C-alpha positions in Angstrom: -88.4 77.6 134.9 -84.9 76.4 134.3 -86.7 73.7 131.3 -88.4 76.8 129.7 -85.1 78.8 129.2 -83.2 75.7 128.0 -86.3 75.0 125.5 -85.9 78.5 124.5 -82.2 78.2 123.8 -82.6 75.1 122.1 -85.4 76.6 119.9 -82.7 79.3 119.0 -79.5 77.2 118.3 -81.6 74.7 116.1 -82.1 77.8 113.8 -78.3 78.3 113.2 -77.1 77.7 109.5 -76.1 74.1 108.2 -73.6 73.0 106.0 -74.3 73.7 102.4 -76.1 71.4 100.1 -74.0 69.9 97.5 -76.0 70.2 94.2 -72.7 68.9 91.9 -69.4 67.9 93.0 -67.3 66.8 90.2 -64.9 64.7 92.2 -67.7 62.3 93.1 -70.4 62.9 90.6 -68.4 62.6 87.4 -66.7 65.6 84.7 -69.6 68.2 83.5 -68.0 68.3 80.1 -68.8 70.4 77.3 -70.0 67.5 74.9 -72.4 66.2 77.7 -74.1 68.8 79.1 -75.7 68.3 82.6 -78.7 69.2 83.9 -78.9 70.2 87.8 -82.7 70.8 87.4 -84.4 73.4 89.7 -82.0 75.1 92.4 -82.7 77.1 95.2 -79.8 76.6 97.0 -76.3 74.8 97.2 -72.7 74.5 95.5 -71.5 73.2 92.4 -68.0 72.4 92.7 -65.2 71.3 89.7 -62.0 72.0 88.1 -60.6 72.7 84.3 -57.8 72.0 82.9 -57.0 73.8 79.9 -53.4 72.8 79.5 -49.9 74.9 79.4 -49.9 76.4 75.8 -51.9 79.5 75.8 -54.5 79.7 73.0 -53.7 76.0 72.1 -57.2 74.3 72.4 -57.0 70.6 72.8 -53.9 70.4 74.7 -55.6 70.2 78.1 -57.5 67.0 79.9 -60.6 69.0 80.7 -60.5 72.5 78.7 -64.1 73.2 79.4 -67.3 72.4 81.4 -71.0 73.0 81.1 -74.5 72.4 82.7 -77.9 74.0 82.9 -79.9 74.9 85.6 -83.3 76.3 86.5 -83.6 78.9 89.0 -87.6 79.5 90.4 -86.6 83.0 92.0 -84.0 85.1 92.3 -81.0 83.9 94.6 -77.7 85.1 96.0 -74.9 83.8 93.3 -70.9 83.8 94.4 -68.2 82.5 92.3 -64.8 81.3 93.9 -61.9 80.2 92.1 -58.5 78.6 93.7 -55.7 76.9 92.7 -54.8 78.4 89.7 -51.9 77.3 88.0 -51.9 80.2 85.8 -51.9 83.3 87.6 -53.3 85.1 85.2 -56.0 82.8 84.6 -59.8 84.1 85.0 -62.8 81.5 84.5 -65.3 82.6 82.0 -68.5 81.7 81.9 -70.6 81.9 79.0 -74.6 82.1 79.5 -75.5 80.8 76.2 -79.2 80.8 77.8 -80.9 82.7 80.7 -83.7 85.0 81.3 -83.4 88.6 79.2 -80.9 90.7 79.9 -78.3 87.7 80.8 -75.1 87.3 79.4 -71.6 86.2 80.1 -69.4 87.2 82.6 -65.7 86.2 84.5 -64.8 85.2 87.8 -64.0 88.7 88.1 -66.8 90.4 87.1 -69.4 87.6 88.4 -73.0 89.1 89.5 -74.3 88.9 93.2 -77.7 87.5 92.2 -79.5 85.7 89.5 -83.0 86.3 88.5 -85.5 83.4 87.9 -85.3 81.5 84.9 -83.2 78.4 82.7 -79.4 79.0 82.6 -77.0 76.9 80.4 -73.3 77.7 81.7 -69.9 76.9 79.5 -66.9 77.5 81.6 -63.7 78.1 80.1 -60.7 79.4 81.8 -59.8 82.8 79.8 -57.1 82.3 77.3 -57.2 78.8 77.7 -54.5 78.5 79.5 -53.6 77.2 83.0 -56.1 75.0 85.6 -58.0 75.6 88.2 -61.1 74.4 90.8 -64.1 76.5 91.0 -67.3 76.6 93.2 -70.8 78.1 92.3 -72.5 79.0 95.6 -76.5 79.8 95.1 -78.3 80.8 98.4 -82.3 81.7 98.7 -82.7 84.7 99.4 -84.8 85.4 102.5 -86.9 88.3 102.4 -86.4 91.1 105.4 -89.0 89.9 107.9 -90.5 92.9 110.3 -90.3 92.3 113.9 -93.9 92.5 115.4 -94.0 95.5 118.2 -95.4 92.7 120.4 -92.2 90.8 120.5 -90.5 93.8 122.2 -92.7 92.8 125.2 -91.3 89.6 125.7 -88.2 91.2 127.2 -89.9 92.6 130.3 -91.9 89.6 130.7 -89.0 87.4 130.7 -87.3 89.8 133.3 -90.5 89.8 135.3 -90.8 85.8 135.7 -87.1 85.5 136.2 -87.4 88.2 139.2 -90.7 86.2 140.8 -88.6 82.7 140.3 -85.9 84.3 142.6 -87.9 85.8 145.0 -89.7 82.7 145.2 -86.7 80.9 145.7 -85.3 83.6 148.4 -89.0 82.9 150.4 -88.5 79.1 150.0 -85.0 79.3 152.0 -85.8 81.7 154.1 -88.8 79.4 155.3 
């Protein structure tokens, strides 16, 4: 009986969330520069991370080391989407994302106004710090939307079944020790 409960516990724990899949990481895979836009292929889940350095002079294009990143990808279904920006050198900087292609109705947004989901389609992103000043790190996260699966009514009967099986096992143990 103990083996049964250990097996059930192991099955439940094996379904725990795992670490996010890395789709692209600039620090290990190279720069996503504007002139060599990377095609990241079809995305279902994972993260894209990188950094930008637009230089110290506001509005002066060309004084930073990495002023724009570009990449494209395809989504076959709607996904949860989030963007985090960190290590801002210019506190007022916002990452502007220009969607140069996407499904109908998609448009540009910023790290202050990103959508919570992206619909299926092919996207091309160009990333630029607003005002072309400062540097920052960014991380895009894509997560498959798991549809809510209703709990079958029969599952509610498992609780009393397990309690009853435990009670029977305890009674057998008591009888065995009394003999």
